[in-house]
N, C-alpha and C positions, 0 to 999 in steps of 0.2 A: 504494500500500500504506500502511495506517495504522500509524504507529509505536505500539507497545505498550510500556508500562513496568510490568513485573510487580512492581516494588519501589519503595518510597518514594524520592523524590529526595534525602532527607536521612536520615542514619543514625539520628537520634534519633526517628524516626516509624515507627509500625507500622500496617499495614493489616489488615483482617479477612482470614481465610484465603480464598484464591481470588479476591480482588478485584484488578482491574486498573484503573488510571486512565490515560487517554490523551486526546489531542486529539480533539475531535469531528470527524466527517467527513460528507460528503454521504450516505454509505451509512447513517448513523445517523438520518436525517430521520424515518422512520416510527417508530422506537423512541422518539425524543425527543418526537414528537407524542403518542404513547401516554402517555409519562411526564407531559407537561405537561397532559394532559386528565384525569388522575386527580384525584378530588375533594379528597383530602387534600393533595396536592402544590399544587394550585391555591389551596387555602384559605390557604396560607402565603405566597403570592406575589401579584404584581399582575396575573397572567395572567387573561385572560377564558376562558370555556369554548369548546370546539370549535376548537382549533387544528388546521389542516389540515397534511398532510404537505408540500404545496406551500409554505405559509407558512413552515414551519420550513426547508425547503430553500432558499428565497429568503434567509432570515436567515443561513444558513450561507454561501451564495454571496456575500452582500454584506457579510460581516463585515469590519471594518477590520483591517488587518494587525497592529496593535498590541494587539488584543483576544486574550486567552487564554481559550479555551472548552474545558473538559475534561468528559469523561464518566466515570462509574464503571460498570464492567461486572462482573457476577457471573454465573457459569454462562451466559455468552453473552447476557445480558440487560442493557440499560442500566437501572441502578437509581438513578442520580443524576447531576446535572450542576452545574457552577459556571462562572461567567464572571468574569473580572478585566478591568475596563474602565478603562484609564488615562485620566487627564485630560490636558489640553493647556495650553500656554502657561505662565502663572504658577502653574498648578496641576499642572505636570508631575510633581511629587513625590507625587501622589495617584492612587489608583484606587478605584473602586467595585466591590463584590462583590455578586453575586446567585447564589443556589443553591437547590437543592431535592433531596429524596430520595423515592424511590418509596414509596407508601403502605404496601406490605407489607414494606418493608426499613428502616423507621425504628428508631432505638435499637440499631443493630448496628455502629456505628462508621464507616458510610459517609460521613456528613456530616463527621465528624472527619477522615477521610482526605482528602476533597476540599478541605476548608478548609485543612488542613495543606499540601497541595500548592500551593494558590493562594498562601498566605502564603510558602511557600518560594520560589516564582517572584518574588513581590514583594520579598522581602528579599535573596535570594541572586543574582538575575539582573537585576532592574530597579532596584534601589536606591530603592525607593519608601519614603517616610517616613511616609505616612499612608494607611490603608485605611479606607474608609467603607462603611456599609451601613444599610439601613432595615429594621426588623423590626416586625411587628404586636406591640403590647404584650401581647396574650394568648398569644403563642407562647413560652411559658416554656422549653420544651426548647431551642429555637433560641437564645434569650437566654443560657441557661446555657452552651451550646456556645461562643458568641461570647465570653462573659466568660472562659471557660477559656483562650482564646487571647489574652487581654489587651485585648479590646474593652471600652470603657466607654460608658455612656449619656451623650450630650451634650445631648439634648433630647427633649421629648415633643411630639408633633404631634397635636392634637385633630382629629377628623373628617378624618383623613388620606386614607382611601380608603372607597369604598362596597363592602361585601362581604356577601353573603348577606342583602341587604335592609336593611342598617343601616350607618351610618357607624362606622368603627373608628379607634382611636388607634394611632399608631405611634411607635417610638423611633428616634432618630438615634443610631447608635453608631459609634465610630471606634477605631482602634488606631494608636498612634504607635510607630514603631520607635526604637530607641536611637540 
């Protein structure tokens, strides 16, 4: 049985009405594949087209125990996901974030809710000092969301990735906890 959390883990955060955030499970594989194959979702990530359900299922089965992968569910549909990937060794105080929201559900607070939960885990449970992420420089909505949570741009990377037939620039962003 999948554990569901109908309320934010921190009292200072609010979620959109009806949203649930929970750990992803094997039963989510088809829904996550559908999410990852959406053109808008894929445009903002490093994902390639045509993810199969089996590919997603294998990723879930092989996920390291220290990785936190969450899904946002609204009206029974997976509308977003986020992963918190802790580093090891001398970088054990660091984690990398990756996330995305369903094309038809952007600008509704789902990304904010997912990011808030991941940061809550990092700050309140894992004592992580540094959170890192990479974002395409033309993804202004995502950049604004990250900045609202205290992420700052630490660098620009020219020709970072090939997307839509051209090379695109990305930003390295990080958030340091107090």
